[in-house]
C-alpha positions as CSV (number, residue, x, y, z in Angstrom):
1,M,6.0,-0.3,13.9
2,I,4.5,0.9,10.7
3,N,7.1,2.6,8.4
4,W,5.2,5.0,5.5
5,I,6.7,6.6,2.0
6,T,4.9,9.6,0.9
7,V,4.4,8.9,-2.8
8,E,3.1,11.1,-6.1
9,S,-0.7,10.0,-7.1
10,N,-4.1,11.9,-7.0
11,S,-5.8,9.3,-4.9
12,I,-3.0,8.2,-2.6
13,R,-1.3,10.0,-0.1
14,K,0.8,7.5,1.4
15,V,1.8,3.9,1.6
16,G,3.3,2.2,4.8
17,Y,4.3,-1.5,5.5
18,N,4.8,-3.3,8.7
19,E,7.4,-5.9,8.8
20,T,6.5,-8.1,12.0
21,N,2.9,-8.9,10.6
22,N,3.8,-8.3,6.6
23,E,1.0,-5.7,6.3
24,L,0.6,-3.2,3.6
25,Y,-1.1,0.1,4.9
26,V,-2.3,2.4,1.9
27,D,-3.8,6.0,2.8
28,L,-6.4,6.7,0.7
29,G,-7.1,10.2,1.9
30,Q,-10.9,8.9,2.7
31,R,-13.0,8.5,5.8
32,Q,-11.0,5.7,7.5
33,P,-7.3,6.5,8.0
34,Y,-6.2,3.6,5.9
35,C,-6.6,0.1,3.9
36,V,-4.6,-3.0,5.5
37,F,-3.4,-5.9,3.0
38,S,-2.1,-9.0,4.4
39,D,0.5,-11.4,4.0
40,V,2.2,-8.6,1.9
41,S,6.3,-9.6,1.1
42,K,8.4,-6.5,1.6
43,Y,9.3,-6.7,-2.1
44,A,5.9,-6.5,-3.0
45,F,5.9,-3.4,-0.9
46,Y,8.2,-1.4,-2.6
47,H,7.7,-2.2,-5.8
48,F,4.3,-1.1,-5.3
49,A,6.0,2.6,-3.4
50,S,8.3,2.6,-6.4
51,A,6.2,2.4,-9.1
52,E,5.4,4.6,-11.7
53,S,1.7,4.7,-11.9
54,V,1.5,4.1,-7.8
55,E,-2.7,4.1,-8.5
56,E,-2.6,1.8,-11.7
57,H,-0.2,-0.6,-10.2
58,F,-2.5,-0.4,-6.6
59,N,-5.5,-1.1,-9.0
60,S,-4.2,-4.5,-11.0
61,H,-1.5,-5.7,-8.5
62,I,-2.5,-4.7,-4.9
63,K,-7.0,-5.2,-4.7
64,P,-6.6,-8.3,-6.9
65,V,-4.1,-9.9,-5.2
66,Y,-3.9,-9.4,-1.6
67,N,-6.3,-9.7,1.2
68,Q,-8.1,-6.2,3.0
69,V,-8.3,-6.8,6.5
């Protein structure tokens, strides 16, 4: 089950986490429903979801570090 959190960002609508699979879901509001990143810890997800700038955190700490499925 994916637990979604709505975030304040110009380019990211919401983020979700599947604790069973350690997957991070990022809804960019584009054609695809969301991007999925594997092997993301629960701690990393909550740190991302509560970042002061979710978009900046995504570009500097999620995209370059985790594998997109």
